[in-house]
mmCIF file of the N, C-alpha and C atoms, coordinates in Angstrom:
data_MODEL
# 
_entry.id   MODEL 
# 
loop_
_atom_site.group_PDB 
_atom_site.id 
_atom_site.type_symbol 
_atom_site.label_atom_id 
_atom_site.label_alt_id 
_atom_site.label_comp_id 
_atom_site.label_asym_id 
_atom_site.label_entity_id 
_atom_site.label_seq_id 
_atom_site.pdbx_PDB_ins_code 
_atom_site.Cartn_x 
_atom_site.Cartn_y 
_atom_site.Cartn_z 
_atom_site.occupancy 
_atom_site.B_iso_or_equiv 
_atom_site.pdbx_formal_charge 
_atom_site.auth_seq_id 
_atom_site.auth_comp_id 
_atom_site.auth_asym_id 
_atom_site.auth_atom_id 
_atom_site.pdbx_PDB_model_num 
ATOM 1   N N  . MET A 1 1  ? 75.847 53.217 44.395 1.00 0.00 ? 1  MET A N  1 
ATOM 2   C CA . MET A 1 1  ? 76.217 51.800 44.340 1.00 0.00 ? 1  MET A CA 1 
ATOM 3   C C  . MET A 1 1  ? 74.977 50.957 44.606 1.00 0.00 ? 1  MET A C  1 
ATOM 4   N N  . PRO A 1 2  ? 74.735 49.910 43.799 1.00 0.00 ? 2  PRO A N  1 
ATOM 5   C CA . PRO A 1 2  ? 73.552 49.105 43.979 1.00 0.00 ? 2  PRO A CA 1 
ATOM 6   C C  . PRO A 1 2  ? 73.517 48.423 45.332 1.00 0.00 ? 2  PRO A C  1 
ATOM 7   N N  . GLY A 1 3  ? 72.311 48.272 45.872 1.00 0.00 ? 3  GLY A N  1 
ATOM 8   C CA . GLY A 1 3  ? 72.151 47.586 47.141 1.00 0.00 ? 3  GLY A CA 1 
ATOM 9   C C  . GLY A 1 3  ? 72.305 46.090 46.990 1.00 0.00 ? 3  GLY A C  1 
ATOM 10  N N  . LYS A 1 4  ? 72.265 45.404 48.109 1.00 0.00 ? 4  LYS A N  1 
ATOM 11  C CA . LYS A 1 4  ? 72.452 43.956 48.125 1.00 0.00 ? 4  LYS A CA 1 
ATOM 12  C C  . LYS A 1 4  ? 71.402 43.234 47.281 1.00 0.00 ? 4  LYS A C  1 
ATOM 13  N N  . ASP A 1 5  ? 70.160 43.720 47.298 1.00 0.00 ? 5  ASP A N  1 
ATOM 14  C CA . ASP A 1 5  ? 69.069 43.064 46.577 1.00 0.00 ? 5  ASP A CA 1 
ATOM 15  C C  . ASP A 1 5  ? 68.837 43.640 45.187 1.00 0.00 ? 5  ASP A C  1 
ATOM 16  N N  . THR A 1 6  ? 69.638 44.618 44.783 1.00 0.00 ? 6  THR A N  1 
ATOM 17  C CA . THR A 1 6  ? 69.468 45.234 43.472 1.00 0.00 ? 6  THR A CA 1 
ATOM 18  C C  . THR A 1 6  ? 70.286 44.477 42.438 1.00 0.00 ? 6  THR A C  1 
ATOM 19  N N  . PRO A 1 7  ? 69.631 43.968 41.384 1.00 0.00 ? 7  PRO A N  1 
ATOM 20  C CA . PRO A 1 7  ? 70.384 43.217 40.381 1.00 0.00 ? 7  PRO A CA 1 
ATOM 21  C C  . PRO A 1 7  ? 71.280 44.128 39.548 1.00 0.00 ? 7  PRO A C  1 
ATOM 22  N N  . GLN A 1 8  ? 72.357 43.576 39.030 1.00 0.00 ? 8  GLN A N  1 
ATOM 23  C CA . GLN A 1 8  ? 73.261 44.302 38.147 1.00 0.00 ? 8  GLN A CA 1 
ATOM 24  C C  . GLN A 1 8  ? 72.634 44.354 36.758 1.00 0.00 ? 8  GLN A C  1 
ATOM 25  N N  . ILE A 1 9  ? 72.550 45.523 36.167 1.00 0.00 ? 9  ILE A N  1 
ATOM 26  C CA . ILE A 1 9  ? 72.003 45.687 34.825 1.00 0.00 ? 9  ILE A CA 1 
ATOM 27  C C  . ILE A 1 9  ? 73.171 45.764 33.855 1.00 0.00 ? 9  ILE A C  1 
ATOM 28  N N  . LYS A 1 10 ? 73.179 44.863 32.853 1.00 0.00 ? 10 LYS A N  1 
ATOM 29  C CA . LYS A 1 10 ? 74.285 44.815 31.900 1.00 0.00 ? 10 LYS A CA 1 
ATOM 30  C C  . LYS A 1 10 ? 74.160 45.869 30.811 1.00 0.00 ? 10 LYS A C  1 
ATOM 31  N N  . ASN A 1 11 ? 72.936 46.217 30.430 1.00 0.00 ? 11 ASN A N  1 
ATOM 32  C CA . ASN A 1 11 ? 72.722 47.202 29.374 1.00 0.00 ? 11 ASN A CA 1 
ATOM 33  C C  . ASN A 1 11 ? 71.793 48.291 29.912 1.00 0.00 ? 11 ASN A C  1 
ATOM 34  N N  . GLU A 1 12 ? 72.379 49.262 30.602 1.00 0.00 ? 12 GLU A N  1 
ATOM 35  C CA . GLU A 1 12 ? 71.602 50.326 31.251 1.00 0.00 ? 12 GLU A CA 1 
ATOM 36  C C  . GLU A 1 12 ? 70.745 51.114 30.262 1.00 0.00 ? 12 GLU A C  1 
ATOM 37  N N  . GLU A 1 13 ? 71.297 51.415 29.091 1.00 0.00 ? 13 GLU A N  1 
ATOM 38  C CA . GLU A 1 13 ? 70.567 52.197 28.092 1.00 0.00 ? 13 GLU A CA 1 
ATOM 39  C C  . GLU A 1 13 ? 69.298 51.461 27.642 1.00 0.00 ? 13 GLU A C  1 
ATOM 40  N N  . GLN A 1 14 ? 69.422 50.183 27.357 1.00 0.00 ? 14 GLN A N  1 
ATOM 41  C CA . GLN A 1 14 ? 68.266 49.394 26.951 1.00 0.00 ? 14 GLN A CA 1 
ATOM 42  C C  . GLN A 1 14 ? 67.270 49.288 28.105 1.00 0.00 ? 14 GLN A C  1 
ATOM 43  N N  . TYR A 1 15 ? 67.769 49.077 29.325 1.00 0.00 ? 15 TYR A N  1 
ATOM 44  C CA . TYR A 1 15 ? 66.922 48.991 30.508 1.00 0.00 ? 15 TYR A CA 1 
ATOM 45  C C  . TYR A 1 15 ? 66.089 50.262 30.671 1.00 0.00 ? 15 TYR A C  1 
ATOM 46  N N  . GLU A 1 16 ? 66.745 51.407 30.605 1.00 0.00 ? 16 GLU A N  1 
ATOM 47  C CA . GLU A 1 16 ? 66.040 52.680 30.765 1.00 0.00 ? 16 GLU A CA 1 
ATOM 48  C C  . GLU A 1 16 ? 65.007 52.893 29.653 1.00 0.00 ? 16 GLU A C  1 
ATOM 49  N N  . SER A 1 17 ? 65.343 52.511 28.431 1.00 0.00 ? 17 SER A N  1 
ATOM 50  C CA . SER A 1 17 ? 64.411 52.631 27.314 1.00 0.00 ? 17 SER A CA 1 
ATOM 51  C C  . SER A 1 17 ? 63.164 51.773 27.558 1.00 0.00 ? 17 SER A C  1 
ATOM 52  N N  . LEU A 1 18 ? 63.366 50.556 28.021 1.00 0.00 ? 18 LEU A N  1 
ATOM 53  C CA . LEU A 1 18 ? 62.239 49.661 28.303 1.00 0.00 ? 18 LEU A CA 1 
ATOM 54  C C  . LEU A 1 18 ? 61.389 50.196 29.451 1.00 0.00 ? 18 LEU A C  1 
ATOM 55  N N  . ARG A 1 19 ? 62.029 50.751 30.471 1.00 0.00 ? 19 ARG A N  1 
ATOM 56  C CA . ARG A 1 19 ? 61.284 51.333 31.602 1.00 0.00 ? 19 ARG A CA 1 
ATOM 57  C C  . ARG A 1 19 ? 60.467 52.531 31.133 1.00 0.00 ? 19 ARG A C  1 
ATOM 58  N N  . ASP A 1 20 ? 61.054 53.352 30.228 1.00 0.00 ? 20 ASP A N  1 
ATOM 59  C CA . ASP A 1 20 ? 60.338 54.514 29.695 1.00 0.00 ? 20 ASP A CA 1 
ATOM 60  C C  . ASP A 1 20 ? 59.095 54.098 28.921 1.00 0.00 ? 20 ASP A C  1 
ATOM 61  N N  . LYS A 1 21 ? 59.124 52.891 28.359 1.00 0.00 ? 21 LYS A N  1 
ATOM 62  C CA . LYS A 1 21 ? 57.975 52.373 27.609 1.00 0.00 ? 21 LYS A CA 1 
ATOM 63  C C  . LYS A 1 21 ? 56.940 51.729 28.523 1.00 0.00 ? 21 LYS A C  1 
ATOM 64  N N  . GLY A 1 22 ? 57.198 51.749 29.837 1.00 0.00 ? 22 GLY A N  1 
ATOM 65  C CA . GLY A 1 22 ? 56.226 51.247 30.801 1.00 0.00 ? 22 GLY A CA 1 
ATOM 66  C C  . GLY A 1 22 ? 56.444 49.824 31.274 1.00 0.00 ? 22 GLY A C  1 
ATOM 67  N N  . MET A 1 23 ? 57.560 49.223 30.908 1.00 0.00 ? 23 MET A N  1 
ATOM 68  C CA . MET A 1 23 ? 57.835 47.848 31.304 1.00 0.00 ? 23 MET A CA 1 
ATOM 69  C C  . MET A 1 23 ? 58.234 47.808 32.779 1.00 0.00 ? 23 MET A C  1 
ATOM 70  N N  . SER A 1 24 ? 57.881 46.725 33.451 1.00 0.00 ? 24 SER A N  1 
ATOM 71  C CA . SER A 1 24 ? 58.243 46.585 34.861 1.00 0.00 ? 24 SER A CA 1 
ATOM 72  C C  . SER A 1 24 ? 59.757 46.518 35.022 1.00 0.00 ? 24 SER A C  1 
ATOM 73  N N  . LYS A 1 25 ? 60.247 46.854 36.203 1.00 0.00 ? 25 LYS A N  1 
ATOM 74  C CA . LYS A 1 25 ? 61.686 46.801 36.472 1.00 0.00 ? 25 LYS A CA 1 
ATOM 75  C C  . LYS A 1 25 ? 62.226 45.398 36.245 1.00 0.00 ? 25 LYS A C  1 
ATOM 76  N N  . GLN A 1 26 ? 61.494 44.398 36.721 1.00 0.00 ? 26 GLN A N  1 
ATOM 77  C CA . GLN A 1 26 ? 61.952 43.015 36.615 1.00 0.00 ? 26 GLN A CA 1 
ATOM 78  C C  . GLN A 1 26 ? 62.044 42.573 35.152 1.00 0.00 ? 26 GLN A C  1 
ATOM 79  N N  . LYS A 1 27 ? 61.007 42.859 34.373 1.00 0.00 ? 27 LYS A N  1 
ATOM 80  C CA . LYS A 1 27 ? 61.003 42.438 32.975 1.00 0.00 ? 27 LYS A CA 1 
ATOM 81  C C  . LYS A 1 27 ? 62.066 43.199 32.180 1.00 0.00 ? 27 LYS A C  1 
ATOM 82  N N  . ALA A 1 28 ? 62.192 44.496 32.418 1.00 0.00 ? 28 ALA A N  1 
ATOM 83  C CA . ALA A 1 28 ? 63.196 45.303 31.721 1.00 0.00 ? 28 ALA A CA 1 
ATOM 84  C C  . ALA A 1 28 ? 64.602 44.802 32.042 1.00 0.00 ? 28 ALA A C  1 
ATOM 85  N N  . ALA A 1 29 ? 64.848 44.453 33.300 1.00 0.00 ? 29 ALA A N  1 
ATOM 86  C CA . ALA A 1 29 ? 66.163 43.945 33.696 1.00 0.00 ? 29 ALA A CA 1 
ATOM 87  C C  . ALA A 1 29 ? 66.445 42.601 33.036 1.00 0.00 ? 29 ALA A C  1 
ATOM 88  N N  . ARG A 1 30 ? 65.433 41.747 32.990 1.00 0.00 ? 30 ARG A N  1 
ATOM 89  C CA . ARG A 1 30 ? 65.602 40.430 32.372 1.00 0.00 ? 30 ARG A CA 1 
ATOM 90  C C  . ARG A 1 30 ? 65.997 40.567 30.905 1.00 0.00 ? 30 ARG A C  1 
ATOM 91  N N  . ILE A 1 31 ? 65.330 41.471 30.186 1.00 0.00 ? 31 ILE A N  1 
ATOM 92  C CA . ILE A 1 31 ? 65.621 41.679 28.772 1.00 0.00 ? 31 ILE A CA 1 
ATOM 93  C C  . ILE A 1 31 ? 66.993 42.330 28.603 1.00 0.00 ? 31 ILE A C  1 
ATOM 94  N N  . ALA A 1 32 ? 67.271 43.364 29.393 1.00 0.00 ? 32 ALA A N  1 
ATOM 95  C CA . ALA A 1 32 ? 68.544 44.089 29.275 1.00 0.00 ? 32 ALA A CA 1 
ATOM 96  C C  . ALA A 1 32 ? 69.741 43.218 29.641 1.00 0.00 ? 32 ALA A C  1 
ATOM 97  N N  . ASN A 1 33 ? 69.519 42.165 30.401 1.00 0.00 ? 33 ASN A N  1 
ATOM 98  C CA . ASN A 1 33 ? 70.612 41.283 30.811 1.00 0.00 ? 33 ASN A CA 1 
ATOM 99  C C  . ASN A 1 33 ? 70.754 40.054 29.912 1.00 0.00 ? 33 ASN A C  1 
ATOM 100 N N  . THR A 1 34 ? 69.912 39.958 28.883 1.00 0.00 ? 34 THR A N  1 
ATOM 101 C CA . THR A 1 34 ? 69.991 38.838 27.954 1.00 0.00 ? 34 THR A CA 1 
ATOM 102 C C  . THR A 1 34 ? 71.024 39.152 26.886 1.00 0.00 ? 34 THR A C  1 
ATOM 103 N N  . PRO A 1 35 ? 71.999 38.263 26.697 1.00 0.00 ? 35 PRO A N  1 
ATOM 104 C CA . PRO A 1 35 ? 73.009 38.519 25.660 1.00 0.00 ? 35 PRO A CA 1 
ATOM 105 C C  . PRO A 1 35 ? 72.367 38.670 24.290 1.00 0.00 ? 35 PRO A C  1 
ATOM 106 N N  . ASP A 1 36 ? 72.831 39.629 23.527 1.00 0.00 ? 36 ASP A N  1 
ATOM 107 C CA . ASP A 1 36 ? 72.369 39.876 22.159 1.00 0.00 ? 36 ASP A CA 1 
ATOM 108 C C  . ASP A 1 36 ? 70.904 40.270 22.066 1.00 0.00 ? 36 ASP A C  1 
ATOM 109 N N  . SER A 1 37 ? 70.291 40.716 23.153 1.00 0.00 ? 37 SER A N  1 
ATOM 110 C CA . SER A 1 37 ? 68.858 41.031 23.127 1.00 0.00 ? 37 SER A CA 1 
ATOM 111 C C  . SER A 1 37 ? 68.524 42.225 22.237 1.00 0.00 ? 37 SER A C  1 
ATOM 112 N N  . GLY A 1 38 ? 69.448 43.119 22.021 1.00 0.00 ? 38 GLY A N  1 
ATOM 113 C CA . GLY A 1 38 ? 69.163 44.290 21.205 1.00 0.00 ? 38 GLY A CA 1 
ATOM 114 C C  . GLY A 1 38 ? 69.615 44.165 19.765 1.00 0.00 ? 38 GLY A C  1 
ATOM 115 N N  . LYS A 1 39 ? 70.147 43.031 19.402 1.00 0.00 ? 39 LYS A N  1 
ATOM 116 C CA . LYS A 1 39 ? 70.676 42.861 18.050 1.00 0.00 ? 39 LYS A CA 1 
ATOM 117 C C  . LYS A 1 39 ? 69.617 42.327 17.101 1.00 0.00 ? 39 LYS A C  1 
ATOM 118 N N  . LYS A 1 40 ? 69.720 42.751 15.860 1.00 0.00 ? 40 LYS A N  1 
ATOM 119 C CA . LYS A 1 40 ? 68.782 42.307 14.836 1.00 0.00 ? 40 LYS A CA 1 
ATOM 120 C C  . LYS A 1 40 ? 69.406 41.179 14.036 1.00 0.00 ? 40 LYS A C  1 
ATOM 121 N N  . GLY A 1 41 ? 68.593 40.582 13.191 1.00 0.00 ? 41 GLY A N  1 
ATOM 122 C CA . GLY A 1 41 ? 69.109 39.555 12.311 1.00 0.00 ? 41 GLY A CA 1 
ATOM 123 C C  . GLY A 1 41 ? 68.770 38.148 12.729 1.00 0.00 ? 41 GLY A C  1 
ATOM 124 N N  . GLY A 1 42 ? 67.819 38.012 13.648 1.00 0.00 ? 42 GLY A N  1 
ATOM 125 C CA . GLY A 1 42 ? 67.399 36.691 14.080 1.00 0.00 ? 42 GLY A CA 1 
ATOM 126 C C  . GLY A 1 42 ? 66.677 35.952 12.970 1.00 0.00 ? 42 GLY A C  1 
ATOM 127 N N  . LYS A 1 43 ? 66.494 34.697 13.155 1.00 0.00 ? 43 LYS A N  1 
ATOM 128 C CA . LYS A 1 43 ? 65.864 33.852 12.143 1.00 0.00 ? 43 LYS A CA 1 
ATOM 129 C C  . LYS A 1 43 ? 64.473 33.413 12.597 1.00 0.00 ? 43 LYS A C  1 
ATOM 130 N N  . ALA A 1 44 ? 63.753 34.274 13.262 1.00 0.00 ? 44 ALA A N  1 
ATOM 131 C CA . ALA A 1 44 ? 62.423 33.924 13.754 1.00 0.00 ? 44 ALA A CA 1 
ATOM 132 C C  . ALA A 1 44 ? 61.455 33.729 12.598 1.00 0.00 ? 44 ALA A C  1 
ATOM 133 N N  . GLU A 1 45 ? 60.543 32.806 12.806 1.00 0.00 ? 45 GLU A N  1 
ATOM 134 C CA . GLU A 1 45 ? 59.509 32.523 11.823 1.00 0.00 ? 45 GLU A CA 1 
ATOM 135 C C  . GLU A 1 45 ? 58.553 33.714 11.721 1.00 0.00 ? 45 GLU A C  1 
ATOM 136 N N  . LYS A 1 46 ? 58.065 34.000 10.523 1.00 0.00 ? 46 LYS A N  1 
ATOM 137 C CA . LYS A 1 46 ? 57.127 35.102 10.331 1.00 0.00 ? 46 LYS A CA 1 
ATOM 138 C C  . LYS A 1 46 ? 55.858 34.844 11.136 1.00 0.00 ? 46 LYS A C  1 
ATOM 139 N N  . TYR A 1 47 ? 55.275 35.905 11.663 1.00 0.00 ? 47 TYR A N  1 
ATOM 140 C CA . TYR A 1 47 ? 54.045 35.762 12.443 1.00 0.00 ? 47 TYR A CA 1 
ATOM 141 C C  . TYR A 1 47 ? 52.950 35.076 11.636 1.00 0.00 ? 47 TYR A C  1 
ATOM 142 N N  . GLU A 1 48 ? 52.850 35.387 10.362 1.00 0.00 ? 48 GLU A N  1 
ATOM 143 C CA . GLU A 1 48 ? 51.798 34.807 9.526  1.00 0.00 ? 48 GLU A CA 1 
ATOM 144 C C  . GLU A 1 48 ? 51.933 33.292 9.393  1.00 0.00 ? 48 GLU A C  1 
ATOM 145 N N  . ASP A 1 49 ? 53.154 32.776 9.557  1.00 0.00 ? 49 ASP A N  1 
ATOM 146 C CA . ASP A 1 49 ? 53.395 31.341 9.444  1.00 0.00 ? 49 ASP A CA 1 
ATOM 147 C C  . ASP A 1 49 ? 53.197 30.594 10.760 1.00 0.00 ? 49 ASP A C  1 
ATOM 148 N N  . ARG A 1 50 ? 52.919 31.332 11.814 1.00 0.00 ? 50 ARG A N  1 
ATOM 149 C CA . ARG A 1 50 ? 52.713 30.708 13.130 1.00 0.00 ? 50 ARG A CA 1 
ATOM 150 C C  . ARG A 1 50 ? 51.237 30.420 13.354 1.00 0.00 ? 50 ARG A C  1 
ATOM 151 N N  . THR A 1 51 ? 50.982 29.480 14.259 1.00 0.00 ? 51 THR A N  1 
ATOM 152 C CA . THR A 1 51 ? 49.595 29.179 14.614 1.00 0.00 ? 51 THR A CA 1 
ATOM 153 C C  . THR A 1 51 ? 49.088 30.242 15.582 1.00 0.00 ? 51 THR A C  1 
ATOM 154 N N  . LYS A 1 52 ? 47.773 30.297 15.734 1.00 0.00 ? 52 LYS A N  1 
ATOM 155 C CA . LYS A 1 52 ? 47.198 31.255 16.683 1.00 0.00 ? 52 LYS A CA 1 
ATOM 156 C C  . LYS A 1 52 ? 47.685 30.946 18.097 1.00 0.00 ? 52 LYS A C  1 
ATOM 157 N N  . ASP A 1 53 ? 47.805 29.665 18.442 1.00 0.00 ? 53 ASP A N  1 
ATOM 158 C CA . ASP A 1 53 ? 48.301 29.286 19.769 1.00 0.00 ? 53 ASP A CA 1 
ATOM 159 C C  . ASP A 1 53 ? 49.727 29.787 19.998 1.00 0.00 ? 53 ASP A C  1 
ATOM 160 N N  . GLU A 1 54 ? 50.565 29.700 18.979 1.00 0.00 ? 54 GLU A N  1 
ATOM 161 C CA . GLU A 1 54 ? 51.932 30.203 19.095 1.00 0.00 ? 54 GLU A CA 1 
ATOM 162 C C  . GLU A 1 54 ? 51.939 31.716 19.281 1.00 0.00 ? 54 GLU A C  1 
ATOM 163 N N  . LEU A 1 55 ? 51.062 32.397 18.557 1.00 0.00 ? 55 LEU A N  1 
ATOM 164 C CA . LEU A 1 55 ? 50.955 33.856 18.695 1.00 0.00 ? 55 LEU A CA 1 
ATOM 165 C C  . LEU A 1 55 ? 50.443 34.230 20.076 1.00 0.00 ? 55 LEU A C  1 
ATOM 166 N N  . MET A 1 56 ? 49.490 33.454 20.597 1.00 0.00 ? 56 MET A N  1 
ATOM 167 C CA . MET A 1 56 ? 48.963 33.714 21.941 1.00 0.00 ? 56 MET A CA 1 
ATOM 168 C C  . MET A 1 56 ? 50.073 33.575 22.984 1.00 0.00 ? 56 MET A C  1 
ATOM 169 N N  . LYS A 1 57 ? 50.901 32.546 22.832 1.00 0.00 ? 57 LYS A N  1 
ATOM 170 C CA . LYS A 1 57 ? 52.005 32.333 23.766 1.00 0.00 ? 57 LYS A CA 1 
ATOM 171 C C  . LYS A 1 57 ? 52.979 33.511 23.721 1.00 0.00 ? 57 LYS A C  1 
ATOM 172 N N  . LYS A 1 58 ? 53.320 33.956 22.513 1.00 0.00 ? 58 LYS A N  1 
ATOM 173 C CA . LYS A 1 58 ? 54.236 35.089 22.359 1.00 0.00 ? 58 LYS A CA 1 
ATOM 174 C C  . LYS A 1 58 ? 53.619 36.356 22.946 1.00 0.00 ? 58 LYS A C  1 
ATOM 175 N N  . ALA A 1 59 ? 52.329 36.564 22.697 1.00 0.00 ? 59 ALA A N  1 
ATOM 176 C CA . ALA A 1 59 ? 51.636 37.743 23.235 1.00 0.00 ? 59 ALA A CA 1 
ATOM 177 C C  . ALA A 1 59 ? 51.647 37.726 24.759 1.00 0.00 ? 59 ALA A C  1 
ATOM 178 N N  . LYS A 1 60 ? 51.509 36.547 25.345 1.00 0.00 ? 60 LYS A N  1 
ATOM 179 C CA . LYS A 1 60 ? 51.564 36.430 26.804 1.00 0.00 ? 60 LYS A CA 1 
ATOM 180 C C  . LYS A 1 60 ? 52.960 36.773 27.311 1.00 0.00 ? 60 LYS A C  1 
ATOM 181 N N  . GLU A 1 61 ? 53.987 36.271 26.603 1.00 0.00 ? 61 GLU A N  1 
ATOM 182 C CA . GLU A 1 61 ? 55.379 36.535 26.999 1.00 0.00 ? 61 GLU A CA 1 
ATOM 183 C C  . GLU A 1 61 ? 55.688 38.023 27.033 1.00 0.00 ? 61 GLU A C  1 
ATOM 184 N N  . VAL A 1 62 ? 55.147 38.769 26.073 1.00 0.00 ? 62 VAL A N  1 
ATOM 185 C CA . VAL A 1 62 ? 55.463 40.199 26.003 1.00 0.00 ? 62 VAL A CA 1 
ATOM 186 C C  . VAL A 1 62 ? 54.435 41.070 26.720 1.00 0.00 ? 62 VAL A C  1 
ATOM 187 N N  . GLY A 1 63 ? 53.403 40.439 27.303 1.00 0.00 ? 63 GLY A N  1 
ATOM 188 C CA . GLY A 1 63 ? 52.462 41.172 28.150 1.00 0.00 ? 63 GLY A CA 1 
ATOM 189 C C  . GLY A 1 63 ? 51.372 41.930 27.419 1.00 0.00 ? 63 GLY A C  1 
ATOM 190 N N  . ILE A 1 64 ? 50.895 41.413 26.294 1.00 0.00 ? 64 ILE A N  1 
ATOM 191 C CA . ILE A 1 64 ? 49.808 42.077 25.557 1.00 0.00 ? 64 ILE A CA 1 
ATOM 192 C C  . ILE A 1 64 ? 48.489 41.760 26.251 1.00 0.00 ? 64 ILE A C  1 
ATOM 193 N N  . GLU A 1 65 ? 47.802 42.814 26.661 1.00 0.00 ? 65 GLU A N  1 
ATOM 194 C CA . GLU A 1 65 ? 46.525 42.642 27.345 1.00 0.00 ? 65 GLU A CA 1 
ATOM 195 C C  . GLU A 1 65 ? 45.400 42.463 26.335 1.00 0.00 ? 65 GLU A C  1 
ATOM 196 N N  . GLY A 1 66 ? 44.382 41.694 26.717 1.00 0.00 ? 66 GLY A N  1 
ATOM 197 C CA . GLY A 1 66 ? 43.236 41.469 25.860 1.00 0.00 ? 66 GLY A CA 1 
ATOM 198 C C  . GLY A 1 66 ? 43.476 40.442 24.772 1.00 0.00 ? 66 GLY A C  1 
ATOM 199 N N  . ARG A 1 67 ? 44.592 39.733 24.866 1.00 0.00 ? 67 ARG A N  1 
ATOM 200 C CA . ARG A 1 67 ? 44.976 38.788 23.808 1.00 0.00 ? 67 ARG A CA 1 
ATOM 201 C C  . ARG A 1 67 ? 43.997 37.633 23.647 1.00 0.00 ? 67 ARG A C  1 
ATOM 202 N N  . SER A 1 68 ? 43.316 37.242 24.724 1.00 0.00 ? 68 SER A N  1 
ATOM 203 C CA . SER A 1 68 ? 42.415 36.091 24.641 1.00 0.00 ? 68 SER A CA 1 
ATOM 204 C C  . SER A 1 68 ? 41.219 36.345 23.731 1.00 0.00 ? 68 SER A C  1 
ATOM 205 N N  . LYS A 1 69 ? 40.898 37.606 23.495 1.00 0.00 ? 69 LYS A N  1 
ATOM 206 C CA . LYS A 1 69 ? 39.758 37.950 22.645 1.00 0.00 ? 69 LYS A CA 1 
ATOM 207 C C  . LYS A 1 69 ? 40.178 38.353 21.232 1.00 0.00 ? 69 LYS A C  1 
ATOM 208 N N  . MET A 1 70 ? 41.471 38.287 20.948 1.00 0.00 ? 70 MET A N  1 
ATOM 209 C CA . MET A 1 70 ? 41.975 38.750 19.653 1.00 0.00 ? 70 MET A CA 1 
ATOM 210 C C  . MET A 1 70 ? 41.962 37.637 18.604 1.00 0.00 ? 70 MET A C  1 
ATOM 211 N N  . SER A 1 71 ? 41.755 38.043 17.365 1.00 0.00 ? 71 SER A N  1 
ATOM 212 C CA . SER A 1 71 ? 41.888 37.126 16.235 1.00 0.00 ? 71 SER A CA 1 
ATOM 213 C C  . SER A 1 71 ? 43.375 36.981 15.915 1.00 0.00 ? 71 SER A C  1 
ATOM 214 N N  . LYS A 1 72 ? 43.693 36.065 15.021 1.00 0.00 ? 72 LYS A N  1 
ATOM 215 C CA . LYS A 1 72 ? 45.093 35.883 14.632 1.00 0.00 ? 72 LYS A CA 1 
ATOM 216 C C  . LYS A 1 72 ? 45.651 37.173 14.040 1.00 0.00 ? 72 LYS A C  1 
ATOM 217 N N  . ASP A 1 73 ? 44.899 37.835 13.171 1.00 0.00 ? 73 ASP A N  1 
ATOM 218 C CA . ASP A 1 73 ? 45.362 39.092 12.568 1.00 0.00 ? 73 ASP A CA 1 
ATOM 219 C C  . ASP A 1 73 ? 45.569 40.174 13.622 1.00 0.00 ? 73 ASP A C  1 
ATOM 220 N N  . GLU A 1 74 ? 44.673 40.237 14.600 1.00 0.00 ? 74 GLU A N  1 
ATOM 221 C CA . GLU A 1 74 ? 44.811 41.239 15.663 1.00 0.00 ? 74 GLU A CA 1 
ATOM 222 C C  . GLU A 1 74 ? 46.042 40.952 16.520 1.00 0.00 ? 74 GLU A C  1 
ATOM 223 N N  . LEU A 1 75 ? 46.308 39.669 16.778 1.00 0.00 ? 75 LEU A N  1 
ATOM 224 C CA . LEU A 1 75 ? 47.506 39.303 17.540 1.00 0.00 ? 75 LEU A CA 1 
ATOM 225 C C  . LEU A 1 75 ? 48.771 39.726 16.801 1.00 0.00 ? 75 LEU A C  1 
ATOM 226 N N  . ILE A 1 76 ? 48.784 39.481 15.495 1.00 0.00 ? 76 ILE A N  1 
ATOM 227 C CA . ILE A 1 76 ? 49.952 39.876 14.687 1.00 0.00 ? 76 ILE A CA 1 
ATOM 228 C C  . ILE A 1 76 ? 50.165 41.378 14.752 1.00 0.00 ? 76 ILE A C  1 
ATOM 229 N N  . LYS A 1 77 ? 49.102 42.153 14.602 1.00 0.00 ? 77 LYS A N  1 
ATOM 230 C CA . LYS A 1 77 ? 49.216 43.616 14.682 1.00 0.00 ? 77 LYS A CA 1 
ATOM 231 C C  . LYS A 1 77 ? 49.720 44.053 16.044 1.00 0.00 ? 77 LYS A C  1 
ATOM 232 N N  . ALA A 1 78 ? 49.189 43.463 17.100 1.00 0.00 ? 78 ALA A N  1 
ATOM 233 C CA . ALA A 1 78 ? 49.591 43.829 18.459 1.00 0.00 ? 78 ALA A CA 1 
ATOM 234 C C  . ALA A 1 78 ? 51.063 43.471 18.713 1.00 0.00 ? 78 ALA A C  1 
ATOM 235 N N  . LEU A 1 79 ? 51.492 42.326 18.210 1.00 0.00 ? 79 LEU A N  1 
ATOM 236 C CA . LEU A 1 79 ? 52.889 41.910 18.403 1.00 0.00 ? 79 LEU A CA 1 
ATOM 237 C C  . LEU A 1 79 ? 53.839 42.820 17.631 1.00 0.00 ? 79 LEU A C  1 
ATOM 238 N N  . ARG A 1 80 ? 53.433 43.245 16.461 1.00 0.00 ? 80 ARG A N  1 
ATOM 239 C CA . ARG A 1 80 ? 54.289 44.131 15.680 1.00 0.00 ? 80 ARG A CA 1 
ATOM 240 C C  . ARG A 1 80 ? 54.343 45.531 16.276 1.00 0.00 ? 80 ARG A C  1 
ATOM 241 N N  . LYS A 1 81 ? 53.253 45.946 16.879 1.00 0.00 ? 81 LYS A N  1 
ATOM 242 C CA . LYS A 1 81 ? 53.199 47.268 17.511 1.00 0.00 ? 81 LYS A CA 1 
ATOM 243 C C  . LYS A 1 81 ? 54.152 47.300 18.712 1.00 0.00 ? 81 LYS A C  1 
ATOM 244 N N  . GLY A 1 82 ? 54.243 46.163 19.378 1.00 0.00 ? 82 GLY A N  1 
ATOM 245 C CA . GLY A 1 82 ? 55.197 45.924 20.415 1.00 0.00 ? 82 GLY A CA 1 
ATOM 246 C C  . GLY A 1 82 ? 55.177 46.669 21.635 1.00 0.00 ? 82 GLY A C  1 
# 
């Protein structure tokens, strides 16, 4: 049974998968607890249509290291590699 300070995980399978990929407990829990986080079919703009600043922001959100030295093409590759 979870302790008092342990958050409830809504999607345990997704949480464990994210942890296996090296994601922190906090970040994995945040993603696993987001409604529809594992579903496809979003209407996100293509990376190529975004500005470098927008790509940098997204790279920061997902924790890509070395992003400040990357070109736009390198950022796109890193974001797709995920």
